[in-house]
N, C-alpha and C positions, 0 to 999 in steps of 0.2 A: 505494498500499500505505500512505508515509502517512499516508496521510487515511483512511486503513479503521481506522488504530484510531483514530486522535484522538474521526472516529465517536463510537468504540464506550466511549473515555472519557469522551466530553459524554455518552454514555449512559444509563454508567453513573450520572455525577453526578447526573441526573434522577431516573433514580429511588433512588437515597441520598435526594434530600430530597421524594419522596415516600412515601416508606416508610421510613427510616429512624427515625424518632421510634414507629410501633408496633413496627421487630425493639427492641429499643431494650424498651420495656418488655415484649414476648414476655419474652423474654427474662428480666427481671423479674422478674416474673410466675414463669416455670418456677422462678427463685434460689429467691422465695422458699417456694413449692412443694413441692418437694426438702427443704428444709429445715423444714419446717409435718414432713415424713412421716418426718428424719429424728429429729426431737425423741418424736411420736409411740413409736417404739420404743423407743428413748436408758427412757426415761419411764417404760417396763413392766419395766424391770431396774436404773430410779437406784436406789434405798432396798440391793442388792447388792454397785454399782460405789458410791454414796458409804462405805459400810464399807468398799470396798478403797480409797478411797484420800482416807475423810476429812471432815475438812469444809471449806465453803467451795465446797458443793457447789453452783453454777449453772451452768445451760445456757446457750451465748448462739450466735447465728446464724453459725457460720465457712464464710467464703470466701477463696478466695487462688486465682491465675490465672497461668497461662504460657502466655498468649492466643496465638498464636491454639488452640495445642495441645493449654492442658490446663486444665482447671480441678473445684479441690474441695472441693465443697458439701456443711454437714451442720453439727452443733455444734459445742462446746468448752467445757469447761469450764478458767478459769487457780487453778492453783494456788500462791498467792503467793510470791516467795521458793524456790523449786521446778519448777512444770513446766505444761507443759499435757496436759492430754486432748482425741484429737479424736478426733468418730467425722464420717466424712466419703462421702459416695463421691464416689472418684475415673470423672475424667471427658478422655478421652483420647482418640486416632486414631493406631489400630494404622494401619502401609503395606499390611502383606497382606493388613487379616480388617475395613480401617475402625473401625468405633467403635468403642468399649468402655468396661466402665463397671467399676466395682469400688469393691466395699464396705473401709471399712478401722475397724483403731481404732490411735490410736497415744500413746506420751506419750513429750513430747518435756524435757528437762532445760534447765531455766533458762540454764545456765555446765555443760560440759563438763564440768571436776572433782568436779562434786554427783552424789553419786550413785554413784561408783562402785560404792559393796560394791553395789547395787543392779544396776548395770553387768553386776558378775560372777556374784552368782547368778543371774540371768538367760542365760547363758553355755548353764547349764549346764541350762537345761527344754529337754528334749528332744519333747515333746508338749504341746496345745500346739506349733513351730517360731515363734518371735518375729524379726523382720528385725533387728537389733541391728549400729545402728552409734554411732560415737562419740551423738548427739546424741537421736536418738528407739531408742519398740523398739516397733515396731509390727508387725501379722498382718494380710495380706491377704486377701481371698475373692475368692471368681470370682460373678460375675451369667450365669445359661446364655441367661436369652431378655435384653428390653429393657423387660419390662412390668412395672409396678410388683410387683407380686405373687410374681416371681421376684426384685426386687432386693429387697424387705419379705421372705422367706426370706430370702436371701441374708445383710444386716445382720446378721437376726438372728442367725442361722450365727456372721457374728466377733462378733458383744456375749456370748454365749455364750461358745467362745472364748478369748480378752481375761479375760471370768472366772475360769477354768477360770485360767487364764496364771499372774492374780494372786491366786487363790486358791492353786496350789503358792507363789508366792512371798510373803506372807502381808501383798499389803499396803502401797502407800507409806507409809504411816506409819514399821511400821517398818527404816520405812530414812531416814528424817526427820531432821536431828540435835536431840534432847532443849532445851525450849525452856530455862534458867531459872529457878526462880520466884521 
């Protein structure tokens, strides 16, 4: 039995040598494609989002991973000294249903003591009801199937709900400390 396990380990290693670079290349290409597509969807809403989040608007590719269990791929906008806006897809694994993907819009604040008034106000919002904790405000959608049209529609819906939420809040600049002149 021990020999069979060793043989399987050797076979796995040999296959890895043959396929590893191709696999990494395919994953990298997929990640870049997801980021590009998310950027296209976000760009359609960029003027509305810029009004709600203020200056310093520049999309950057976003990737965060809890490999092998999950990865987030999309776009981010960093707001100096206040936080980061993330618009992305969460790819994960559900033990019962298998692979899953969900669109997410999230604002993360740089420090937990920053923007307390915003956190108080967001708790009062009834619909669309965001998920709120000490450091982030987020909305998560669901994707019915695994084709791009379904993903794009779900991401667009989350962004529209996100815009509605921030319109009710009056936009991020309302909560930022005023700069002295």
